[in-house]
Backbone as a ProteinNet text record, in pm:
[ID]
protein_1_A
[PRIMARY]
XXXXXXXXXXXXXXXXXXXXXXXXXXXXXXXXXXXXXXXXXXXXXXXXXXXXXXXXXXXXXXXXXXXXXXXXXXXXXXXXXXXXXXXXXXXXXXXXXXXXXXXXXXXXXXXXXXXXXXXXXXXXXXXXXXXXXXXXXXXXXXXXXXXXXXXXXXXXXXXXXXXXXXXXXXXXXXXXXXXXXXXXXXXXXXXXXXXXXXXXXXXXXXXXXXXXXXXXXXXXXXXXXXXXXXXXXX
[TERTIARY]
1220.9	1098.2	1126.5	1104.8	1120.7	1009.4	979.1	859.5	895.3	835.9	855	767.1	833.7	764.5	767.2	833.4	865.2	775	651.8	560.2	425.5	370.4	245.4	143.3	92.8	-17.4	-142.5	-177.2	-327.3	-299.9	-178.3	-162.1	-179	-112	-108.7	-234.6	-319.2	-463	-545.3	-510.3	-601.5	-544.9	-444.6	-397.5	-443.9	-515.6	-599.3	-745.5	-763.8	-881.7	-1010.6	-985	-1116.3	-1144.9	-1074.1	-1128.1	-1150.1	-1086.1	-1090.7	-1225.6	-1261.3	-1345.4	-1482.2	-1535.5	-1661.8	-1681.8	-1579.1	-1575.8	-1620.8	-1675	-1718.9	-1597.7	-1595.8	-1463.1	-1425.7	-1528	-1499.6	-1435.5	-1485.2	-1440.6	-1285.5	-1254.2	-1131	-1034.5	-1064.6	-980.6	-938.2	-1061.2	-1034.1	-927.2	-935.9	-856.7	-705.9	-700.3	-546.7	-501.5	-578.7	-519.1	-499.5	-542.8	-509.1	-395.6	-367.2	-263.2	-123.9	-47.3	89.9	163.3	288.3	361.5	483.9	511.1	618.5	707	828.9	908.3	963.7	944.5	1006.3	1104.8	1206.5	1324.8	1290.8	1372.2	1350.5	1364.1	1258	1256.4	1211.9	1184.5	1132.6	975.6	947.4	816.7	735.4	607.4	501.6	413.6	383.6	292	331.4	306.8	334.1	216.7	185.8	90.2	61.2	-58.4	-88.5	-81.7	-25.5	-28	-181.4	-192.6	-342	-322.1	-406.8	-409.7	-459.5	-348.2	-390.5	-410	-366.3	-374.8	-431.9	-509	-526.7	-433.4	-369.1	-241.4	-259.7	-198.7	-202.9	-68.8	-24.7	110.4	126.1	216.9	232.6	345	428.8	540.1	597.5	653	703.2	635.1	667.7	613.7	602.2	487.9	456	426.4	457.5	399.8	313.3	209.1	120.3	141.6	192.5	218.6	160	143	98.9	193	219.2	306.9	219.6	277.2	221.3	286.4	263.5	329.4	471.6	560.9	681.4	763.5	732.8	775.2	769.1	691.3	675.9	584.7	587.8	522	440.5	334.4	248.6	213	261	227.8	92.8	11.4	-147	-204	-110.2	-152.6	-18.8	-16.5	100.1	32.5	82.2	20.5	100.4	13.5	64.5	35.2	107.4	79.3	-60.1	-84.3	-216.5	-324.1	-270.4	-371.5	-389.2	-503	-535.3	-533.5	-468.4	-465	-451.4	-462.4	-434.5	-553.5	-665.4	-794.7	-897.6	-884	-976	-983.6	-859.6	-850.1	-932.2	-911	-957.1	-1126.5	-1172.2	-1310.7	-1381.3	-1321	-1369.2	-1321.5	-1252.1	-1194.3	-1115.8	-1010.6	-930.2	-766.3	-672.7	-553.5	-514.3	-399	-369.4	-341	-393.4	-377.1	-283.7	-217.7	-114.3	-10	107.6	207.5	242.3	269.1	323.1	455.4	552.4	680.7	705.7	790.5	838.8	926	895.8	976.2	1093.7	1063.1	1169.3	1157.5	1223.5	1193.4	1045.4	979.9	838.5	816.9	704.8	658	487.8	459.1	323.7	241	133.1	45.2	-39	-51	-105.2	-220.5	-360.2	-466.4	-529.3	-526.7	-578.1	-736	-741	-857.2	-999.8	-946	-1041.3	-1102	-1010.6	-1044.8	-1128.2	-1085.6	-1161.6	-1297.8	-1310.8	-1457.3	-1544.3	-1475	-1569	-1619.4	-1528.6	-1586.6	-1690.3	-1657.5	-1757.5	-1915.4	-1895.6	-2020.9	-2091.6	-2007.5	-2077	-2098.5	-2019.8	-2042.8	-2074.7	-2194.4	-2230.2	-2154.5	-2106.1	-2025.5	-1906.8	-1828.2	-1705.5	-1747.2	-1849.2	-1899.8	-1916.1	-1976.1	-2016.1	-1878.9	-1777.1	-1648.8	-1600.2	-1597.4	-1502	-1594.1	-1725.7	-1782	-1764.9	-1735.2	-1704.9	-1573.4	-1475.8	-1325.6	-1338.5	-1386.1	-1398.8	-1461.2	-1575.3	-1632	-1527.6	-1462.4	-1369.6	-1257.4	-1208.2	-1101.4	-1132.2	-1280.4	-1316.8	-1320	-1378.8	-1369.7	-1227.7	-1131.5	-1004	-933.9	-973.6	-930.5	-968.8	-1110.8	-1170	-1075.2	-1061	-971.3	-843.4	-777.3	-641.9	-645.5	-755.6	-759.5	-755.2	-850.3	-869.6	-737.9	-678.7	-560.4	-444.9	-412.3	-310.8	-307.7	-435.3	-458.5	-492.7	-537.5	-577	-488.7	-402.9	-309.8	-191	-133.5	-3.1	113.8	236.3	344.3	365.6	357.7	384.7	262.3	122	37.1	47.9	74.5	86	196.6	307.9	416.4	373.6	322.1	270.2	182.5	90.1	-20.5	65.1	148.4	234.2	298.6	364.4	420.2	338.9	231.4	130.8	80.3	25.4	-28.5	86.6	205.3	297.3	312.3	308	304.6	172.9	79.4	-64.3	-72.5	-9.3	-11.7	82.9	214.2	330.3	361.9	337.8	379.6	522.1	576.1	707.7	776.5	915	1025.3	1003.1	1094.2	1095.1	1101.4	1174	1196.1	1066.2	953	804.9	819.1	908.2	886.7	957.1	1045.3	1100.5	1020.3	971.7	901.3	940	859.8	903.7	896.9	934	931.1	1061.7	1145.7	1240.7	1223.8	1186	1159.7	1250.6	1295.6	1376	1305.3	1382.1	1323.3	1222.1	1276.5	1189.5	1065.8	1050.5	918.4	838.5	906.2	836.6	753.8	856.3	803.3	684.4	691.8	599.5	465.6	466.9	359.6	290.5	361.7	312.6	272.9	302.2	268	354.8	486.9	582.9	718.2	791.8	917.2	1010.1	1108.5	1213.8	1280.8	1301.5	1385.1	1284.5	1160.9	1061.8	1034.6	1031.1	1041.2	1144.6	1265.5	1385.1	1387.1	1346.1	1328.1	1236.1	1115.5	1005	1031	1098.6	1131.5	1238.4	1338.1	1455.2	1389	1293	1223.8	1153.7	1092.7	1023.9	1128.6	1248.9	1347.8	1399.6	1422.1	1447.2	1375	1238.6	1135.1	1110.6	1195.7	1203.2	1075.7	1012.4	894.2	938	1041.7	1092.2	1257.6	1305.3	1470.2	1488.5	1597.1	1632.6	1765.6	1760.3	1917.1	1902.7	1948.5	1945.5	1799	1761.6	1627.2	1539.9	1573.7	1514.9	1465.1	1318.3	1263.6	1189.8	1213.9	1174.7	1056.9	936.9	850	859	880.3	896.9	782	706.4	582.3	467.2	431.4	291.4	184.6	145.1	32.1	35	157	175.9	189.4	259.1	227.4	87.1	29.8	-118.6	-211.7	-172.7	-247.9	-200	-85.5	-27.4	-114.4	-111.9	-162.5	-341.9	-397.4	-523.1	-567.3	-449.9	-475.7	-442.3	-354.7	-300.5	-241.1
1404.5	1412.3	1478.2	1406.2	1473.2	1471.1	1564.2	1578.8	1527.6	1427	1372.3	1426.7	1508.1	1581.9	1514.1	1412.2	1353.8	1237	1229.6	1111.2	1136.1	1048.4	1059.3	1058.9	1178.1	1185.9	1098.7	1105	1044.3	897.8	844.1	693.7	662	758.9	718.6	729.5	821	840.5	714.4	668	542.8	420.9	433.8	293.5	289.7	397.9	380.3	372.4	249.6	201	230.2	182.3	202.1	349.2	439.5	576.4	634.4	588.8	631.1	572.7	439.1	385.3	447.4	495	546.8	682.2	750.1	892.8	903.2	1032.8	1073.1	1127.2	1154.5	1198.8	1338.7	1430.5	1558.1	1531.4	1463.7	1429.8	1378.6	1288.1	1223.3	1330	1429.7	1534.2	1614.2	1642.1	1727.2	1642.5	1521.1	1439.8	1456.2	1431.5	1435.1	1562.6	1672.9	1814.9	1840.4	1767.6	1794.5	1725.5	1598.2	1515.2	1562.4	1515.1	1544.7	1400.3	1378.7	1251.6	1299.5	1235.2	1254.3	1134.9	1131.2	1021.4	1046.2	932.5	949.9	838.3	886.2	802.7	700.1	589.8	490	575.5	544.5	601.3	740.1	796.4	931	952.4	1054.4	1061.3	1121.7	1058.5	1097.2	1194.6	1154	1267.6	1228.2	1320.2	1292.3	1330.5	1247.7	1273.9	1429.3	1477.7	1611.6	1694.5	1651.5	1743.2	1749.2	1856.8	1877	1796.2	1716.6	1634.8	1731	1698.3	1783.4	1684.3	1582	1484.9	1354.1	1301.1	1160.4	1095.5	994	933.7	780.1	773.5	617	605.9	477.7	421.1	337.7	411.4	361.1	227.8	256	141.3	175.9	58.3	60.7	9.9	31.9	-32.1	90.1	106.3	235.2	160.1	193.4	161.7	260	261.9	350.6	325	432.4	374.7	494.4	472.4	565.9	559.8	699.5	696.2	651.3	595.2	533.9	586.4	515.3	541.9	542	631.1	633.9	610.2	689.8	690.8	573.3	487.2	359.2	380.5	301.9	308.5	186.9	194.6	59.7	75.2	-9.9	-3.7	-78.2	20.2	-5.7	-45.8	-31.3	-75.3	-68.7	-177.1	-177	-141.3	-56.6	-23.3	-99.8	-163.9	-215.2	-123.3	-155.9	-79.1	-71.7	41.6	80.1	93.8	108.4	127.1	281.2	332.3	456.3	471	579.1	584.3	738.8	766.2	897.2	988.8	943.4	1022	1019.3	922.8	920.9	1058.9	1098	1232.5	1351.9	1368.1	1470.8	1463.2	1332.1	1316.8	1366.6	1350.3	1398.6	1529.3	1601.9	1751.1	1752.8	1644	1670	1647.8	1680.4	1637.8	1501	1471	1305.2	1267.1	1121.1	1071	962.4	934.9	867	919.9	858.1	890.7	780.6	826.4	714.4	751.5	625.8	638.1	530.2	587.8	506	375.6	263.2	137.7	113.9	166.9	158.4	274.4	325.9	422.4	388.8	509	481.5	606.8	575.8	668.1	671.7	810.7	828.6	925.7	887.6	981.5	1062.2	1200.5	1288.6	1338	1333	1402.5	1498	1636.5	1722.6	1692.8	1724.7	1681.9	1765	1876	1968.9	1893.1	1834.4	1742.9	1624.3	1559.3	1431.4	1484.9	1582.6	1614.3	1648.1	1718.7	1752.8	1635.8	1534.2	1394.7	1336.7	1351.8	1270.2	1332.2	1481.6	1559.1	1525	1505	1506.1	1360.5	1261.6	1118.6	1019.4	973.1	897.8	770.1	716.8	579.5	609.4	714.9	775.1	765.8	834.6	838.4	690	602.8	475.6	401.6	403.4	348.4	378.4	499.5	560.3	499.3	519.6	449.8	300.7	226	86.3	75.2	160	149.3	172.9	283.2	312.9	211	146.1	52.6	-71.7	-104.8	-225.3	-176.3	-65.7	-22.6	-23.1	-1.7	-11.8	-148.8	-232.4	-377.8	-429.6	-393	-439.7	-388.7	-263.8	-208.3	-288.8	-331.3	-392.4	-534.5	-593.2	-724.8	-694.1	-597.5	-562.8	-562.5	-468.5	-452.7	-572.3	-681.8	-811.2	-877.9	-879	-980.3	-906.3	-797.5	-756.2	-743.8	-749	-755.6	-886.3	-981.1	-1127.8	-1242.9	-1224	-1327.9	-1305.4	-1426.9	-1458.1	-1417.5	-1372.9	-1342.3	-1419.6	-1557.3	-1640	-1619	-1594.5	-1589.4	-1457.3	-1345.3	-1212.5	-1211.5	-1282.7	-1265	-1365.1	-1470.5	-1560.8	-1493.2	-1403.7	-1336.8	-1234.7	-1171.2	-1060.1	-1112.7	-1230.5	-1292.3	-1325.6	-1389	-1437.3	-1318.8	-1223.6	-1084.7	-1020.6	-1036.6	-985	-1066.6	-1177.6	-1273.5	-1266.1	-1244	-1247.5	-1087	-1009.2	-854.4	-839.6	-887.3	-844.6	-984.9	-1085.3	-1205	-1257.7	-1340	-1384.7	-1378.3	-1371.8	-1385.1	-1528.5	-1528.4	-1616.9	-1760.9	-1764.3	-1909.3	-1958.1	-1867.2	-1922.6	-1914.6	-1873.3	-1863.8	-1752	-1664.6	-1551	-1425.9	-1377.6	-1242.2	-1131.5	-1076.6	-975.2	-820.4	-843.1	-727.5	-762.6	-670.5	-659.4	-579.5	-619.1	-546.2	-563.1	-444.1	-454.6	-524.6	-584.4	-643	-537.1	-427.5	-307.1	-295	-305.8	-287	-405.9	-531.3	-647.7	-637.7	-586	-579.5	-485.5	-381.9	-278.7	-308.6	-403	-447.1	-562.3	-633.9	-734.9	-709.9	-576.2	-513.6	-595.4	-600.2	-655.1	-580.8	-611.2	-532.8	-595.7	-536.5	-586.5	-700.5	-714.6	-817.7	-936.9	-931.8	-1047.6	-1088.2	-984.5	-1012	-1111.7	-1080.7	-1130.3	-1292.2	-1294.9	-1424.2	-1509.9	-1457.7	-1531.9	-1582.2	-1491	-1534.9	-1624.6	-1602.7	-1707.6	-1847.4	-1864.1	-1992.8	-2042.8	-1964	-1996.5	-2071.7	-2001	-2056.3	-2188.7	-2200.2	-2340	-2447	-2392.6	-2504.9	-2533.5	-2478.7	-2483.4	-2423.7	-2344.3	-2280.9	-2163.6	-2091.6	-1993.3	-2013.6	-1942.6	-1925.3	-1786.7	-1749	-1610.8	-1584.4	-1477.9	-1426.9	-1280.1	-1228	-1073.3	-1038.6	-941.2	-900.1	-984.2	-1086.3	-1168.2	-1290.7	-1308.4	-1402.7	-1509.8	-1644.6	-1720.6	-1811.8	-1824.9	-1908.5	-2041.9	-2131.4	-2263.6	-2351.1	-2319.5	-2383.3	-2303.9	-2259.9	-2163.9	-2215.9	-2354.3	-2407.3	-2403.9	-2431.8	-2444.2	-2284	-2201.5	-2054.5	-1993.5	-2024.6	-1983.1	-2053.1	-2181.2	-2232.2	-2171.3	-2141	-2045.4	-1939.6	-1863.4	-1733.6	-1725.8	-1841.2	-1845.3	-1907.7	-1971.1	-2034.5	-1901.3	-1826.9	-1709.1	-1751.3
-481.6	-559.9	-699	-809.9	-946.2	-1007.2	-1105.8	-1161.2	-1310.7	-1354.7	-1490.1	-1578	-1705.5	-1791.6	-1923.3	-1938.3	-2060.7	-2091	-2021.3	-2033.9	-2094.5	-2144.9	-2207.6	-2125.9	-2077.4	-1974.6	-2007.5	-2131.2	-2175.9	-2148.2	-2187.5	-2166.2	-2015.2	-1953.5	-1799.1	-1736.3	-1779.3	-1715.7	-1776.4	-1905.8	-1966.4	-1870.4	-1825.5	-1741.4	-1631.2	-1561.6	-1422.7	-1468.3	-1514.9	-1568.7	-1487.6	-1364.8	-1247.6	-1268.9	-1301.8	-1287.7	-1431.7	-1531	-1665	-1736.4	-1716.3	-1796.2	-1772.9	-1650.8	-1629.5	-1686.2	-1734.1	-1765.5	-1934	-1933.8	-2082.4	-2141.1	-2282	-2331.7	-2294.6	-2239.9	-2194.2	-2077.4	-1994.1	-1853.8	-1863	-1970.5	-1982	-2015.4	-2114.8	-2136.5	-2017.5	-1956.1	-1818.8	-1718.2	-1706.7	-1621.2	-1678.9	-1812.3	-1858.5	-1829.6	-1858.1	-1832.3	-1704.8	-1596.6	-1459.1	-1378	-1449.8	-1365.4	-1392.3	-1294.4	-1305	-1256.1	-1304.3	-1270.9	-1206.8	-1100.1	-1012.2	-950.2	-947.7	-920.2	-785.5	-692.3	-561.8	-532.7	-460.1	-433.6	-328.6	-326	-189.5	-70.3	28.9	155.9	167	54.5	44.5	75.5	158.6	208.2	96.4	75.4	-38.8	27.5	157.4	235.3	389.1	461.3	610.9	690.2	794.8	893.3	917.5	932.9	980	851.6	737.1	625.1	577.4	470.2	421.5	277.2	264.7	142.8	18.4	-80.4	-200.5	-329.2	-333.6	-447.9	-405.8	-499	-504.2	-570.7	-525.9	-586.5	-638.1	-746	-807	-849.7	-777.7	-789.3	-912.2	-995.8	-1127.5	-1128.5	-1061.1	-1023.5	-894	-850.6	-696.7	-607	-479.3	-360.6	-266.1	-184.3	-96.5	30.9	162	281.6	346.9	399.6	456.6	588.6	690.1	834.6	922.8	1056.8	1139.8	1281.3	1318.8	1431.5	1560.6	1666.7	1764	1894.6	2016.6	2122.6	2134.5	2186.3	2209	2068	1984.6	1837.2	1769.4	1800.5	1737.6	1619.9	1519.7	1408.2	1362.4	1291.4	1271.7	1105.3	1032.7	892	878.1	835.1	811.2	677.7	573.4	456.2	380.8	269.6	168.7	34.3	-49.5	-174.6	-284.5	-381.6	-504	-614.1	-737.8	-872.5	-903	-952.9	-1009.1	-893.2	-772	-668.2	-631.9	-608.8	-570.1	-420.3	-365.6	-223.2	-183.6	-72.4	4.9	3.7	-14.5	-44.8	80.8	181.7	286.4	348.6	397.7	469	394.6	251	183	184.3	187.6	169.1	300.3	411	537.4	585.5	479.8	498.3	633.7	651	769.5	711.8	785.1	749.1	736	676.8	683.7	824.1	846	988.3	975.5	864.4	833.2	739.9	735.4	649.5	532.1	414.9	322	275.2	255.9	214.5	106.2	16.8	-86.3	-30.7	-54.7	-2.3	-109.2	-243.3	-333.9	-441.5	-549.1	-626.3	-707.5	-698.8	-740.2	-827.1	-903.3	-1013.4	-979.1	-947.5	-905.3	-990.9	-1022.6	-1078.9	-965.4	-994.1	-892.7	-954.7	-895.5	-940.3	-848.4	-856.9	-772.4	-728.1	-589.5	-529.2	-613.5	-642.4	-701.9	-834.2	-917.7	-1021.9	-977.9	-873	-825.9	-792.8	-722	-671.3	-763.9	-880.6	-1010.1	-1071.3	-1099.1	-1163.8	-1077.1	-944	-873.4	-874.7	-882.9	-884.6	-1018.2	-1116.2	-1257.5	-1293	-1233	-1286.8	-1153.6	-1150.3	-1032.6	-1022.2	-1122	-1136	-1059.6	-1093.8	-1002.1	-876.6	-821.1	-665	-627	-693.3	-642.3	-637.2	-723.1	-708.4	-579.2	-535	-423.8	-304.9	-305.3	-185.7	-173.3	-279.1	-267	-206.6	-251.2	-215.6	-61.2	-19	141	213.1	155.1	230.8	248.6	151.1	154.4	248.8	239.3	329.4	478.5	507.7	649	686.1	593.7	635.7	654	577.2	585.2	734.6	762.2	895.2	1012.9	1009.1	1107.9	1132.1	1014.4	1016.4	1083.1	1027.6	1083.1	1223.4	1284.5	1420	1524.6	1454.2	1536.1	1525.3	1398.2	1386.1	1466.8	1473.3	1561.8	1699.6	1751.8	1893.2	1934.8	1862.9	1917.9	1882.2	1774.2	1737.5	1791.3	1814.4	1875.9	1766.4	1816.6	1727.4	1588.8	1624.8	1506.1	1381.1	1438.2	1357	1288.9	1359.2	1301.2	1177.6	1222.2	1125.2	994.6	1024.1	910.1	822.6	889.4	807.9	725.3	781.7	696.3	587.8	594.2	498.5	373.4	437.4	327.2	241.9	329.5	262.3	152.9	181.9	84.8	-24.7	-8.1	-132.3	-224.7	-141.6	-222.9	-301.1	-238.7	-291.2	-411.5	-366.9	-467.6	-566.3	-508	-598.8	-548.4	-637	-618.1	-739	-728.1	-844.1	-921.7	-1024.4	-1127.3	-1068.5	-944.7	-876.6	-818.2	-821.4	-769.7	-625.4	-556.5	-416.9	-331.2	-396.1	-328.7	-352.5	-220.2	-236.5	-326	-396.7	-498.4	-411.6	-279.3	-222.3	-107.5	-93.3	-2.5	129.3	258.1	358.1	470	543.2	658.1	751.9	855.2	979.8	1061.5	1041.6	1129.2	1053.2	935.7	868.6	876	878.7	908.2	1031.9	1138.3	1269.5	1273.9	1227.3	1219.3	1144.7	1042.4	973.9	1057.6	1159.8	1229.8	1386.1	1408.7	1549.4	1649.7	1640.7	1736.3	1726.1	1819.4	1837.6	1715.4	1680.6	1571.8	1631.9	1752.1	1801.6	1779	1822.3	1830.7	1677.7	1591.4	1447.7	1379.7	1435.2	1401.7	1449.1	1578.9	1653.6	1579.3	1551	1494.6	1337.3	1270.9	1142.3	1125.2	1223.7	1247.3	1289.9	1368.8	1402.6	1268	1194.2	1070.4	982.7	968.2	879.9	952.2	1079.2	1147.3	1106.1	1094.6	1061.2	926.4	840.3	681.2	634.5	702.7	633.5	531.4	561.2	474.3	471.2	385.2	352.8	355.9	429.1	437.2	363.4	319.1	243	237.6	367.6	369	393.7	296.2	309.7	205.6	144.1	51.6	146.8	130.4	182.7	92.5	102.2	21.1	87.2	31.6	101.9	52.6	151.2	126.8	139.5	246.1	305.3	297.5	178.4	182	256.6	240.5	310.4	459.7	506.9	642.8	722.4	634.7	683.1	677.8	587	574.6	707.8	747.4	849.3	981.6	1002.9	1106.3	1135.2	1013.5	992.9	1049.8	1009.8	1050.6	1206	1237.8	1370.8	1479	1438.4	1516.9	1622
[MASK]
++++++++++++++++++++++++++++++++++++++++++++++++++++++++++++++++++++++++++++++++++++++++++++++++++++++++++++++++++++++++++++++++++++++++++++++++++++++++++++++++++++++++++++++++++++++++++++++++++++++++++++++++++++++++++++++++++++++++++

């Protein structure tokens, strides 16, 4: 982890428009004075399960996975974070330690806002409070959907849904088909609630059916419509 002191903190704060826009000038100055920027290297832990939450985090660039340890040292990826997303605040709002961990999937730049600052802004500005209420409500809905999908869908449906979700969240490269995120087979398995061997076999089956093309960690989506149909059928 590296602290980046050579950045324009005001421009960074302005870029977090969902938080910046509702604030008064005084509140904006307070926010700028409070934040700091840190750089995390690939595979570095951003926070760990059971740690005390200290900062609201905004991912400025890079990709992050949020995961939870399960039975027998298994892990489940519960959320993928994209740029300009706020995360890591649920535990602080209910005054408990983190129930998940977050890890950089590639080199990342993060804006950190102390929770003391966040709670002050919430008390002073009801638009900020309403924003977080909406975010938490949407996260609850997503968690309900994830629970159903990971427990009721078959392997093909789970992996297809993971591929579609990655495409929708991170987009594709200039060829219009290759996912703009490179994940290990282990991470793909953790995201789809299956063993690594099952993830490899299912992905290979998709390649054999010409639904995707595989080149190492690069995955090219060849049949978007068919994958989406498989993901919905389960």
